[in-house]
N, C-alpha and C positions, 0 to 999 in steps of 0.2 A: 409141153407134155400134157395130155389129157388125163383127167382123173378116171379111175375105173367107174363103171356105171353106178354100182351101188353107193360108192363114195360121193359121186356127183348128185345122186338123188337125196342122200343124207344132207349134203351141203345145201341143196335147194330147200329142203324142209327146214333147216336151221335159219336160212334167210327169210323164209315165209313166216316162221315163228316170230322173228324179230320185227318184221313189218306189222304183224298182227298186234304185237305188244305196243308198238308205237301208236297205233290207232286206239288201243285201250287207254294209253296215257293221254292221248288227245281228247278222248271222251271224258276222262276225269277232269282235265283242265277246262273243257267247255262247261262242265257242271259247276266247277269252282267259280267261273265268271258269272254264270246265271244266278248262283246262290249269293254271291257277293252283292250283285245289283239288287236282288230281292231283299237282302238284309238292309241295304241302304234305303230302299223305298219304304220298308215296313218297320224298321227299327227293332225287328225280332232278334234279340240277343243270342238265342239258341242257334239260329241260322248263321249269324255273323261268327260266332265262336267255332261253329262246325267248319267254316271255310278256313279259319286260321289254323285249326287242328289238322285238317286234311292236307295242308300244304306239305306236311311230312311225307304223305303217301306219294305225292308227285315227285318229291326229291328221291325217294327210295326207288321209284320206277326208273328215274334217270340213271342212277348208279347201276341198277341191275342191267339196263340196256347197254350202257357204256361198257360194262364188263363183258357182256355177250359179244359186242362188236370187237373188243380187244382180243377175245378168245378166237373169233373167226379169223381175224387178220394173222394171229400167231400160228394157228393150226392149219388153216386152209391156204394162206397166202393167195388170196383171190386176185384175179387179173381183170383188167378192163371194166366191163359193165358191172360185174359183181363187186369189185372194189368201189366203184362209184356208188352203188347201193349202200354199202357199209358206211362210206364217208357221208352220204346224204342223211342217213339215219343218225349218225353222231351229231351232225349239225342241227338236224330237226329237233332232237330231244333236248338240246341246249336251249333252243328257242321256246320249246314247250315248257321247260322248267322255269324260264324267265317269265312267260305268260302267267304261270302259276304264282310266281312271286308278285306280279301286278295284281292278280285277284286277291291275294292276301293283303296287299297294301290297301286296296279298295275297302276290304272288310275292316281293317284296322281304323281307317278314316271314318267309315260308317259308324263304328263303335264310338269314336270320339265325338262325332256330331250328335249322336242320339243320347250320349251320356251328359252332354252339356245342356245349358239352358236352351229352351225352345226358341227364344227370341233371336232376332238378328241373323236369321238364316236366309240368304238370298235365294229366291226361287229360280232355279236354273234347270232346264230340261236336259237330262243326261241320257234318258232311255234311248233316244234316237241314235246318238253316236255310239252308245254301247251296243245297240243292235247291229249297227254297221260293222263294228270291229268283231263282234261274235260271229257274224255271218262270214266275214273274211276268213276267220279261223276255220270255220266249218268247211268252207270251200277249199281252203288250202289242204286240209286233211283228206278231203274227197279227191282232190287232184293227186295227192300222194298215193292214195289207195288205188286209183285207176290209172296212174301214170299219165295223166291228162294235161299236156302242156298248154292247150288252149284255155282250159279252166284256170291253170296256174297264172297265165298272163292276165286273165280278167281280175284276179285277186290283186295283182300288182297295180292294175289300173284303178281299183277301188280305194287304194291307200290315200290318194290325193283328196278324196272326198272326206275321209276321216280327219285328215290334216286340216282341211277347210273348216270343218265343224269345230275342231279343237280351238282354232284361232278365233272363231266367232264366240265361243264360250269364254275364252280368255278376255276378249274385249268387253263382254257383258259384265264379267266379274270386276274388271278394272273400274267400270262405270259405277257399279254398286259400292265399291270401296271408296271411291272419290266422293260419292254423294252422301254416304253414311259410314264414317270410320268405325262405327260399332259392328259393322258386318265384316271387317277385315279378317278376323280370326277364322270365321266360318268360310268366308270366300276363299281363303288360302287352302283350307282343307278340301273344298270342292274342286279347286284348281288342281290339287294333287291327284284327285280321283280322275278328273278329265285327262290329265297327263298320263295316268296309268292306262286309261282306255286307248289313248293315242298310241302308246307303246305296244299294246296288244295288236293293233293294226300293223305296226312296223314289224313285229316278230312274225306275224302271219304272212306278210309280204316276203320276208326272208325265206320262210318255209316254202313258199311258192317258187322262189328263185332256185331252191335246191332241187325241186321237181324238174325244172328245165335242165339243170346240170345233170341230173340222174339220167334223163331220157336222151338229151342231145349231146352230152359230154362237154358242154361249154359253160364256164362260170360267168353268169350274167349279173353278178352283184356289181354295184357301182356303174351300171350301164343305164342308158336311157330306156324309157318305156318303148320307144320306137324300135330300138335295137332288139329288145326282148321279143316284141311282136314279129319282127323280121325273122328272128331265130326260130320261133315256134311255127311259123308258116313255111319255113324252108323244108325241103324234102328230107 
């Protein structure tokens, strides 16, 4: 049974409003990552504390969007592609909230590192891998905004590079700790930061897989990159 036209237009407006708010939440989370890495590099406590405080804003947006999606399911009983949109949004905001948590963890570790003694901090380059993960998130949000499955597949492809960078950082840190036990405490904190960056990549990959689900109607989680690429290139 089709909805009357005015109801249908109202429903479309509600869905569009939710999609817009997801992108707003994504923008805030992107800002959180950038500020957390800035605080880590500069040791500026105001920037670090701002990231920790703003995590609450990310959480509130998740709750607000979750409630809006529940209302749509209850009131509109959406079918087929509209239901997929609502389900993809619910999954996406969960990953965005978790990325926000990782940004907060980076900020907390940055605070510990800069409040401790300056000595015995191993020099590890994290900007490159953080840039890769942040780029993945940006592209995943863009793919969601444009319903672009090709762009979504490219994000999934990039996740392996972030994983490789993380493993390389881990090997470097193990070497530092073995050569000078005084670096162990700081090395572990840097390892936690690197792990948070790697998790940001994982969540961005998840978000891209939801775009494929939204557009193609197929759940591609836990499938190979080759299968995802076959799915997005099929008619």
